[in-house]
C-alpha positions in Angstrom: 49.8 61.6 -155.1 51.8 64.6 -154.0 55.2 65.2 -155.6 57.5 67.6 -153.9 60.7 69.1 -155.2 62.9 71.2 -152.9 63.8 74.7 -153.8 67.3 73.5 -154.5 65.8 71.1 -157.0 67.9 68.3 -155.6 65.5 66.2 -153.5 62.3 64.9 -154.8 59.8 62.7 -153.0 56.3 61.5 -153.5 53.7 61.1 -150.9 50.7 59.0 -151.5 47.8 60.5 -149.6 44.2 59.6 -149.3 41.4 62.1 -149.2 41.1 61.8 -145.4 44.6 63.0 -144.9 45.1 65.3 -147.9 44.3 68.6 -146.3 46.5 67.7 -143.3 49.4 66.8 -145.6 49.0 70.0 -147.6 48.8 72.1 -144.4 52.2 70.7 -143.3 54.0 71.9 -146.5 55.9 75.1 -146.5 54.4 77.6 -148.9 54.8 76.3 -152.4 53.2 76.2 -155.9 50.6 73.6 -156.3 49.6 72.4 -159.8 46.1 70.9 -160.1 44.6 69.0 -162.9 41.4 70.5 -164.2 38.5 68.4 -163.0 35.1 68.7 -161.4 36.5 69.0 -157.9 39.3 71.4 -158.8 37.7 74.5 -157.5 36.9 72.9 -154.2 40.6 72.0 -153.7 41.7 75.4 -154.9 39.7 77.0 -152.1 40.9 74.5 -149.5 44.6 74.7 -150.4 44.5 78.5 -150.9 43.5 78.9 -147.2 47.0 77.6 -146.4 48.6 80.4 -148.5 49.9 78.2 -151.3 50.0 79.5 -154.9 47.8 77.4 -157.1 48.0 76.7 -160.8 45.2 74.9 -162.6 45.0 73.6 -166.1 45.0 70.4 -168.0 47.3 67.5 -166.9 49.7 68.2 -169.8 50.0 71.9 -168.9 50.3 71.1 -165.2 53.2 68.7 -165.9 54.8 71.4 -168.1 54.4 74.0 -165.3 56.1 71.6 -162.8 59.0 71.0 -165.1 59.4 74.7 -165.8 59.3 75.5 -162.1 62.0 72.9 -161.4 64.2 74.2 -164.2 63.8 77.7 -162.9 65.0 76.7 -159.4 67.9 74.7 -160.9 69.1 77.6 -163.0 68.2 80.6 -160.9 71.1 82.6 -159.4 71.0 82.5 -155.6 
């Protein structure tokens, strides 16, 4: 599952992607921060997603969720 939150923090959508389409779906995204759960395939995906220029954050699921929440709060409160 991919969860995307706009830089305004207003819109959020979830895209369910299978492995066959995952790289194509990530390639379509504008540059963003991607949080990945630590797992055996994580480094593979870090290399693949990194080729598209995305910033990648990896850690445990709990920390990944916290990173996503902090990122959303930053965008909601940042002066623009």
